[in-house]
N, C-alpha and C positions, 0 to 999 in steps of 0.2 A: 549641670546639664550632662546628660548621658551621651556617650559616643560609641561608635561601632566601626571597627577597622577590619574589614574582611574583603578579600579579593578572590574571585573564581575565574580561572583562565583555562582555555583549551586552545592549543595551537601546535605549531611544529617547531622543533628545536632547530636553531639557526647555525649552531656549531657544535662539534663534539665536546662534551663536558670534560673538564680536567679536574680531577680530585686532588686537593691539597690538604695538608694537615697542619693544624695549629701547633704551637709548642706544647700545648697540653694534650695533644693526640686526637683532637676532635677533627673529623673530616668536614671539609667545606668545598662546595662546588658552585661556581657561578656559570649560568647558562643563559643564552638568549632564546627568547620565544617570539615567534611571529604569529600574530593573531589577525586573521582576515575578517573583514566586514564587507558584506555585499548588500547593495540596495539598487532599486530601480529609480532612475531619475526621470520624472515625468516631463520635465522641461525639455530635455534633449532626447527623450524617448529611448534611452539606452540603459543597459545594465552597468553599474559602476562597482568598483572594488577598491578598498584601501587596506593597507597593511600597517599594523601598529607593532613596533618592536619593543619588547619588555625585557628588562634584565631581572633575573630571578636568582636568589641565593638559597641554596639548600645546605642544611647542616646535618651532621651525624649520619645515621644509617641511610637516610634519604640521599645524602650526597654520594655515598658509596654505591647505592643502587643506581643512581643516575649515571655515575661514571661507568658502571658495568653494563647497563642495558640500554642507555640512551645514546643516540648518534644523530648527526645532522639529518634533518628531514623527518625524524620520528615524531608521531603525534603523542601528545601528553596532556594530562589534565592536572592542574595544580590549584590548590587552595592555599591561601596564605594571608599575609597582612602587608600593608604599605609601610615603608620606612624611608625617612629622609636622611640621606648622607650629605654632610657638608665638609668642605676642606678648603684650604688656601691654595690657589694656583701658584706653583713655584715660579713660573715664567712671568706672569703679569702681576702677581701679588693680590689678585682679587679673590673674594670669597666665591666659591662655587658650590652648587648643590644639585642633587639628583634624587629623584624618587625611584625606588626599586621595590620589588616584591620579595619578601622573605617567605619561602614556601614552607608550609606546615604539613600539607598532605600532598603526596605525589601518586598519580595513577598512570600506569603505562597503558597506552591505547594501541590499537592495531594488532598486527600479527608479530610473531617473534622473528620473522625473517627480515624485519626492518622496513617492510612496505607499509604504506599508509593505509588508508581505507578504514572506515569504521564498521558499518553494518554489512553483514553477509547474509546470504539467503539460507533457507532451510531451517530457520528457527534455532540454530545452535547459538551457544554463547560465544561472544568474541573473546579473544585472548586479552588478558589484562591483569595487572596486579596492583594492589593498593598498599601504600606504605605510609603509616602515620608517623608524624614527627613527635617531638617533645611538646605535647600540648597540655600536659598537666591534668589529664582527665577531663578535658573539655567536652568529650563525647561520651555519652552513656554506653553501657555495655550492650544494650539491646539494639542500638542503632547500627547500621552497616553503611559503608561507603559505597558510592556508585560502582557497579561492576563486581561487587563482592558476592559471596555465595548467598543465595536466597535461603529462607528458613527451612524449606524442604530439603535443600541440598546439604545444609549443615546439621540437620537434625538426625541423630542416630538413635534416639531413645524411643522412637515410635510415637512421638507427640502428635503426628498427623495421621496416625493409623498404620496398620500393617498392610503394605502393598505387595508383599512377596508373592502371594497367590499360591505358593507351594508347587506350581506346575512347571517351573523352569522356562526355557526358551520356547516351548511349544505353545504357550498361551499368548505370545506376542502376535497381535493381529496384522502385522505388516512384515 
């Protein structure tokens, strides 16, 4: 039987990430993510909201980027997989378990000044960066992550035609 383990989350960081390193030199960061859900309750005629807190572990370059650019309250988009951690509780001796997310793709959202907010006016692109983890080639070369450059922005070989016009700034109609 086939199985599929993929998680997509967008929320706000709940605490400043702390980057640690394994004995082998690999960076690791654990961060908390608050994901909000809003709905309208017809029975009480009120708007309701609930928050789900998710623990996320990032490895390698993603962990370093999170430690450098993320802070409490910053919005972030994370793709990853679920992982079950089990351990023996030292005080009670009972087996404990917890499901967490291992992040494989991290995308910073919002502006660089640390403020939230997603969409802005004027048709400009929002600030953001995408960082792929060690996915072993799971994504093809022609695909792009959300918020990445569009083909027109990344094309420098004239694939979409020559739009230079040769007239400079005088040809701009606005």
